[in-house]
N, C-alpha and C positions, 0 to 999 in steps of 0.2 A: 587612453585617458586613466588616469590613477584613480582608486577609490576616493580620495581626497578630493580630487579636482570634481568627480561625480558629485559627491556629497555638498561641496561649495556652490555647484551650479544650482542645488535646491534650494538653497539658504534664502533668496527672495522669497519662493512661496511659503517656506515655513517658517520667515518670520525671525531669521538668525542673523548675526552678525559673524564675519567668518572668523575671528580670533577665539579661540576654543570651543569652536561649535562641536567637537566631537565629545565634548564632557556636558552638554546642556541637553535639555529635553527641547523637543519642537516646540515653537510657539507660535500661535498664528499671528498674522497682522490683524489690524483691526478692520475688520467686515469680512476676512478671508474664513475661508473653511479651515477649523481649529484640527490638530491631528487626531487620530481616534483614539480613545479612552479604552478600548479593547480591540484587538483582532482575533476574531474567530476563526479558525482555520478547519472548515469540513473536508475530510476525504470520505469518499463513499467506496468503500471496498468493492471492486470488479464493477463501476459503473461505466460503462462503454461511452465513448463520446455522442453517438448518433442518438441515444435513448431518451434524453431529454427533449432534443429537438423533435422527435417522432411522437412522443407522447405528449408534445407542450399543448395541443389543443384538449386534451382531456382533462388538463391540471386546472383544479378551481384556482384564483387568485389566492397569493399569499405564500405559498412555496416555492416551486420553481419558477413560477411565472414571475414572481418578485425578483426573483435572480436575473431573469432575462430582461429586466428594467434596468440594470447594469451594464457591465461590460462583459461580453461572452466571448471566449476564444473557440470556434466552431471547429477548428482543425488543428488540435493539438496533439501531437504524438511523441511517447518517448522514443529516444535514440539508441536504449540499449535492448538487447536482446532477451534477457531474462527478466520479464514482465511477471514478476512475481511479488507479493505482499512487502515483505521486507526492502526489496531493492526499491519499489514504487515509494514508499513512504519515505526512504532516505533519500533518497533524489528529491522528493518535493519540498523537502525542508533543509536539504544542505546545497541544493543546487550542483551537486556531483555525480558522477556515472559510478555505478558498481567498481569500475576499476580503480575509483578513489575512495569512495566511502567504505568499500570492504564489502558490503552487503551483496554477495553473488549469489544466493540465494536464500530459503529460507532455512537451509541445511546444507551443510558442506561436511568433509572428512577432514580430522587432523592428523596431518602426514605422520607427525611424531607419534601420536598414541594410537592411531587407528580409529578413532572412536569418532562417533557422529557428532558435531556440534550445531547446536540449535542457535539459530541468529543472535537473539539475545540473551542465552544462557550464561551465566557468572555464578559459579558456587560460592563465591565470596559474598555472596548476598541472598539470605532467605527471604521468601514472601513473609509478609505481616498481612494481619486481618483476617488470618485463615490458618485452620490444623492441617490444610493438604500438603501434603510432602511426595512429589511425585519425581520421576526422573526428568533431568534437567528443568528443575524447576527454580531454580536460583536465576535471579534475572537483575540485567543492569544493562546500559549503554554501552558497556565497554567495547563490544565487536564493531560498534560504529567509531571509524579511524578519522572521523572529521567532525567541525563542529556544524550548528544550524544556526539559520536566522534568529531563532530564539534565545540561543546563547549569546548570540551579538548582541539582542536587545538587553539581556539582564546585565551584561557587562558594559553596556554603554552607560548606565548611569548607576553603578555601584548596588546594583541589587534591587533597587526601587520599583522597576519591571517585575513583574512574577510572571511565569509559564508553567501551564497545567497541561495536561493529556488527559484523555479518557477513551479507552475503548472496549470492546468485548475481547479483541487479541491483545495479548501482552505486547506482541511486536508493533502492532498498531497503535499503543499508547507511549511505548519505549522510546522509538526510534523518533516520532516528532518532538518528545519532550527534550532531546540531545542531552547534555551533560548538567544544565543548569536548571533544568525544568523539572517537576513532580509528576508523576505519572501512574494513574490507576487504570485496572484492567478486572476483566470479570473472570471469576472462578467458578467454572463450570461442573465443578462438585458440589459447591455448597450455595451457589445462587449468589455471592457475594461479591462486592468489588472490593479488590486489595492491592497491595503495593509490594515495595521489597525494601529491605534494609538500606539498600542504596538511598532510597528517600527518607524514609521514615524508620525511627526505632519501633513506634507504633503508630496505627493509623489515627489520623485526626479525631478527634470527639464527634465532630460532625459526620464523618463519614462512616463511624461506628455506628451512630445513631442511625443514619440511611438504612445501613444492613439489618440493624436489629428491628426495624420496620416491617421487615419481610417482604420486600417489595416484589422478589421472584416468586417466593411461595404463594403470593396471593393468585397465581395464574394455574395453580393447582387444578383447580375444577372446572378451567376454561379450554375452550379448544379453537384453533386456528380456523377461522369462517371466512369467507369470502366477506368484503368489506362493500360490496356493491351486487346489485340482481345479476345472476349468470351471464343473462343474455345480453347485457354492456361488457362482456370481455371479448377480447378478440381470440383467445385461446380458450373460451368457455365450453368449448365440446369437444376439448382435447385434453381430459383430465388424467388420463391412465395409458401412458405409452411406455414401450419396451425399456427406452433408455433411461428412464428414471432410477435414482438409487437414493430413496428418502433414509433419512436418519432413523435408524432404530425401526422403534415403534409408531411412527408418525403415518405412515403408508402414504400411498400414491395419489390418493384423491382426497378433495375436501369433502367434509372437515378433518383436520390433521389435529388428532389428540396430542396434547403438548404432557400431561403425565404418563408415567409408565408404570411396570410392575414394580420397579425399584423406587423409592422414594428421590433419588439422586436424577431419575430418568429426567423428571421436570428441568431440573437445573441445566443437564447436557442438552436436551431438545430446544431451549428457548433462543438459543442463536440460530438455529435454523426455521426462525419463524420472525415476523415484524415486531415479535413482542422483545427481541432482543436489541433491537435500535430504540425502543419504547424505553426499557430499561437503563442503555446507555444516557439518553436524552435525559430522563428523571434525574440521574446522578449528576450531569453534566449541570443542570439547573440547579440544583442544591449545591453544588460547588460555586456556582456564580453568587449565590445569595450568601453562602456563609464565608465565603473567602472575600466576598467584595470586590470581586472583580470589576475592573472599570471605574472605582471611586476615587481613585488618586490622580495626581498630577502628572505619573508617569503611564505610560500604555503599556497594558498586561494582555497576553497572550494565551488563548484557550484553544487547544487543538482538540478535535473531536474525530475519530474514525469511526465511522458506522460499518459494522461487518455484515449484518444480515443480508444484504445483496449478494454478498459473495458465498456465504453459507448456502442460500437458496437456489443461486446460480449452480452451484457444483452439486446439489442434492438433485434438484428437478431438471436442470438445465435452463439456460436464459431464454429460452423459447418455449415458456411453460405458463400455465395458469397461474403457479405459485410466483413466479417472477413478476408476472403482472401485476400481481396483489399488491406484492411486494412494492413495488413502484408506486402504486397508487397511495399507498398508506405511507410511503417514506414521504411523499409529497406533502400530507398533510400532517407527519410529524415534524417537516421543515418550518411549514407555517406556524406550528403551536410553538416551536423555538423562537423563531422570529418574531413573534407577538410577545413572548416573554422577554426576549431581550430589549424589545422595543418601550414596555411597561418597565422594565428595571434600570436602563441606563438610557435608551434613546437610541434607535437605529442611527440617527443623523453623526452620532459619535463613535460609531462601530465600523470597522472594516470587515465584513464578511468575505471569505473566499471559500469556493467549493470545489475541489476536483477530484481524481480518483487515482489509485496506484497503478491500475492497469484495466484492460478490458476482459473480453472473454470470447470464445468460438462457442457456436452450439455443438451439442454432442456430433460424434462421429457417425452414431446412427441415424440422427437427424438429418445430417448432412447427406446421407447416402441415400435416405428415404426421399427427400426433397429432390434429388437429382435423378432419381429413378434407376440409380446404380448400386453397386456393392463395394466397389474397389475404390470411391473417391476418398474415403476416410478410414481410419481403422484404430484400433487401440495399440500401442506397442507395449509389449512385454518386457519388462528390462531384464528379466533373467535371460531370456535371449541374447541380449548384448553381451552379458558376462559369458554365457557359453560359446559365444562365436569368437569373442575376442581371444579367450582362453586356447580354444582349439587352435586359432591362428599362430597363437603363440608358441603352444607346444611343437606345432609342425616347424616353424621358423625357426626355432632355437635347437630343435630335438630334445625337448624336454620329457620326464616321464610324464604318464598319463595322470598324476596325481598332483601335478602342479598348478594352481590355480592363482594367477598372478592378479587377474581383474578380479578385484572382490568387492567393490560396491558401485552404486548408482544413486547420485543424489542431485535430481535436477540442476543443470543439463550434463550432469559429469560422469565419467566413467573414472574410478579411481582405483590404482595399481598398488599393490603391496610392495612400495618401494624398498623396505628393509631386504625383504626375500630376493628381489631383484639385484640388489647390490651384492646380497651374499652367493647368488648365481654367477655373480660377474658380468651380467647383460649389461648390454647398452640402451639406457632407458630412452634416450632418442628414439633408436631403432624400434625400440618397442612400441613407444606410443605411436609411430608410422604404421607399424604392423597392424595394430588394434584399429585405427584410423579408417585405414584401406578394408578391412574385414567388415566392418561396421556399416560403414559408407554404403556397403554393396545390399544392405537388406532394405526391404520394400518399405517405404515411409519415411528413410531418413534422406535428408537434403544433401547434409554434408557432414563429416566428422573433422574435428580439428584437433591437430595435436597440439598440446600444452606448448611443448618446445618452440614451436612455428609462430602460436601466437604471441610468446616470450619475445621472439625475435623480430615480429611485425611483419613475417612473411605471408600471412594467409589474409590477405585483401582482396578477395575477388569477386565479390557483389556486395552490395550494401547490406544483405543480412549477415555476413561475414563480418563487415565491418561494424556492425551492430553489437556481435558477440565479444569482438576487440573491446568494446567500452565495457562489458561485463565481465571481462577477465582480470582475475587477481592472481599472482603469481604463487603466493602461497595457500590461497583458498581452493581455488578452482582447481578440475577434475585433471586427470591426464589427458582425458580424450573427450572433447566436449562436441556435443550434439545439436544440431538443427534439424528439426523435424519437416517432412514435406508438408504443405498448408493442408489443414483440417485432421492433421493427424493429432491424437491425444498422446502425450508424452508425459507419465507421472510414475513415481516410483512403486505406486499401488493402483495397477491398471484398470481395476474394476470398483474402486472405491468411489469414485463420482461420475456423475453423468458427462458433466463438462468440465474441461480446463483452460486454463491460460497457460504464459510461460514462452511465448513464441515472438520471434521479430516481426511477426505479422502483421498488418493493419487490426485487424480486429482484436489484437492483444495490445497494440500501443496505442490506440484512439482513446482519449480520455477527454472531458470538458473541462473548461476552467471557465469560472463565473468569480466577477468580482463587484462588490457594491458597496459603496462608502465614501466619506467624504471626498470632494474634488474629483472623483471618477465619473466620467461621462458615459451616458449610455448609447452603446453602439455593439454591433456584432462584426468580428474580425474574421475573414475567411482565409488569410493567408497561414499557411503553415507554422506553427510555432512549438515549441518544446516545453514540456512541464518543467524541467530542469531551471527554465528561466525565471519561475515563481520566486525563490528564494533570495536572489541577487535583486529582483524587482521588488519584493516587499520590504528586503534590506534599504534599497533606495527611498522608497515611499516613507520609510520610518525615519529616513537620515541616518542609516547605521552602516557602518563597514560591511563589505560582503561577508558571507560565510568563508570560510579559508580556502577551500576547494572548490568554490561556485565557479563553474565554466560555461557561459552563455550568454547570448544576447539578452537585452532586457524588453520586456513585454511594454513599448514607448507609449502605448495607449492609455496606461494607468496613470500619467503623468500631466501635469497640466498643460494645457495648450501653450504653447510659445516656450516651453521650457525642454524643447526637444532636440535643439542643436547639437547639444553637448553627450548626446546618448552614443556610446562607443558601440562601433560594431564587432564586437568581441565574442 
């Protein structure tokens, strides 16, 4: 069924007649639910899908429990293997896989220049609102190859709808904003929320006023302390464990100091605490007020990516006292946000969506300790991949000892010096197969996949390989792509964090999906669904064309009872 037919099928619910429907705003029937004035699309970075369910009985009313009163998909899994921040955010808002939207990881290697490419870098646009200048700091959505449902929203009515996006992370703000929205993110060197010249020549006056108020600086004399009595925590007696990798001066145990020796240490530490989300939400509330979101006759979109759960999970691990306190605090922060939105606009006029960009696994040390073993999990040393790959190439092609043709690793791929390979007149495909075979023999590597075989569609041997194929982009993916054995830590800096994500396994693919808003019935759905369905579903809900590369089935429970016969199995 075409998008026009899909939208037409929704018209009776939306109160529209067919002629010219794509140019009109949704209007409710008398006595029916009006379309939302505002969509608030929240992404909780690294929130695994089982966590809200497991913590539900410990949450007071108003936050997650309010979301449970809406529609909850309890078995949502990404279908791509590269479960990283950039890939997940892009998929949530475009409905596409990394092979289509192009965000194969947070970083990749430019085959032409040999340089690292950061997922949202763009030297054509500099940051505004700060004097910070650092490598890869110019940013825009240029590396996102397809559009978002927010882009379609703006295009649907000539720009009367507005899209804004806020996050601690630049990639967490820029990718949801798409090409038509406005993005703000946190500068960890100054404690300010900033943007780039892609969006603004200078920050809006209200954003500059918020920065001048010194909201981050206000935490200088504070510490991150437990929000409840220690005895009430599941992990209360496990506050100092071997695997923890706390940020700089913050330490392994509570209370965690926020300020360090240098003035800027405070600003860099705040994202590794619940205060990072507090700042994000405070800025988002100011944005709603000053931009008067939800006040016109067109639907607006506010995307909020909350990053503290990810920072904390990486530093102390998801099975830690720090992660537990973060989730309890996040619940109260969400409750405060929902109360604010109710006062400002009215929750009956708002669609709230909450999901995550990926899950997370426990630290390998925790896995081994819990299993009473030393070999269940481990930490990969990427330099070993380069060494083993280069040794195999030198032996296979009888090369000189100084030849190093495998030159970089960016999750999940090994990159070759293709210029040198051409100069030596070597067969690139053969080189990829040689390295893949050598690296696949290492402990903790489940499979190593050659670029040329993925490009030809040959490597479809198991579900995980199929998921990697959805993550593969011919120009951006490495020459050899790696899938680690379950529970193994794979990151280019093996000792930086306690825990990591990025695999095709359930602990990394499982995320929650909540929807609460007009016309959406309260229920929990247990069948397996994909977060990639959100973008097309929200487009359908708002009577928009699907984003250009959206490729999914719809979440049929979102739509009014009796209007489901038209839903395509696509």
